[in-house]
C-alpha positions as CSV (number, residue, x, y, z in Angstrom):
1,X,106.2,247.5,98.3
2,X,104.9,245.2,95.8
3,X,100.8,244.8,94.9
4,X,99.3,241.8,95.1
5,X,99.3,241.7,91.4
6,X,103.0,241.7,91.7
7,X,102.5,245.2,90.2
8,X,105.2,247.8,92.1
9,X,103.0,249.9,94.4
10,X,103.8,253.8,93.7
11,X,104.6,255.5,96.8
12,X,102.2,258.7,97.6
13,X,103.2,261.9,97.0
14,X,101.6,263.0,100.3
15,X,102.2,262.4,103.8
16,X,99.4,261.6,106.7
17,X,99.1,264.8,108.7
18,X,99.9,267.1,105.6
19,X,97.8,270.0,104.3
20,X,96.7,270.1,100.9
21,X,94.3,272.2,98.8
22,X,91.7,271.2,96.8
23,X,92.5,271.8,92.9
24,X,88.8,271.5,91.7
25,X,85.8,271.5,93.0
26,X,85.3,267.8,94.6
27,X,81.6,267.0,94.2
28,X,79.9,263.7,96.1
29,X,80.5,260.7,93.9
30,X,77.7,258.6,95.6
31,X,80.0,258.0,99.1
32,X,78.4,260.1,101.0
33,X,74.9,258.9,101.3
34,X,73.7,261.4,103.9
35,X,74.3,264.2,100.8
36,X,72.8,264.9,97.6
37,X,74.0,263.5,94.8
38,X,76.5,265.6,93.2
39,X,76.5,268.1,96.2
40,X,79.6,270.0,96.0
41,X,82.0,268.2,99.2
42,X,85.1,270.8,99.0
43,X,85.4,273.5,97.1
44,X,88.3,274.6,94.7
45,X,90.9,276.3,97.1
46,X,89.6,274.6,100.0
47,X,92.6,273.6,102.6
48,X,92.4,270.1,104.4
49,X,94.5,267.9,105.9
50,X,95.6,264.2,105.2
51,X,94.1,261.9,107.7
52,X,94.3,258.6,105.9
53,X,96.3,257.0,103.2
54,X,95.3,254.0,101.0
55,X,95.8,252.4,97.8
56,X,93.2,252.0,94.8
57,X,95.0,248.7,93.5
58,X,92.9,249.0,90.1
59,X,94.2,251.8,88.9
60,X,97.5,251.6,91.4
61,X,97.1,254.8,92.6
62,X,97.7,256.3,96.3
63,X,94.2,257.2,97.8
64,X,94.0,260.2,100.3
65,X,91.4,260.4,102.9
66,X,91.2,265.0,103.1
67,X,89.6,266.6,106.3
68,X,88.0,269.2,104.9
69,X,86.1,271.8,107.0
70,X,83.1,269.2,107.8
71,X,84.0,266.4,105.6
72,X,86.6,263.9,104.9
73,X,86.9,263.1,101.5
74,X,88.1,260.4,99.5
75,X,90.9,261.9,96.8
76,X,93.4,261.2,94.1
77,X,96.7,263.2,93.9
78,X,95.4,264.7,90.8
79,X,92.5,266.3,93.0
80,X,95.0,267.8,95.0
81,X,98.0,270.1,95.6
82,X,100.4,270.5,98.5
83,X,99.2,273.7,100.4
84,X,102.4,276.1,101.0
85,X,104.1,276.4,104.4
86,X,102.8,279.0,106.8
87,X,98.9,279.0,105.0
88,X,96.5,279.2,107.9
89,X,93.2,277.4,107.7
90,X,90.2,278.3,106.2
91,X,88.6,279.4,109.4
92,X,91.8,281.8,109.6
93,X,92.4,280.3,113.2
94,X,96.5,281.2,114.6
95,X,98.3,278.5,113.7
């Protein structure tokens, strides 16, 4: 797939529905107006699920909308790691 700039778009590392882990604390960058600036949206180690894939053309990088417990957060690959197979959600509910 080629971006409008003629640059080859990078393939995403994560897929829709894939479980991922925040590898660092994720804070509000202003994209959540209902939360305070710099509020913690997802703590390091929080498990989430990719709910939508996008692309940041200016960075030529995939962008992931990840559903963490009570918040959907836009993330770059460097902010995520794949959740190990069999990892239960943070609520402890059975798979």
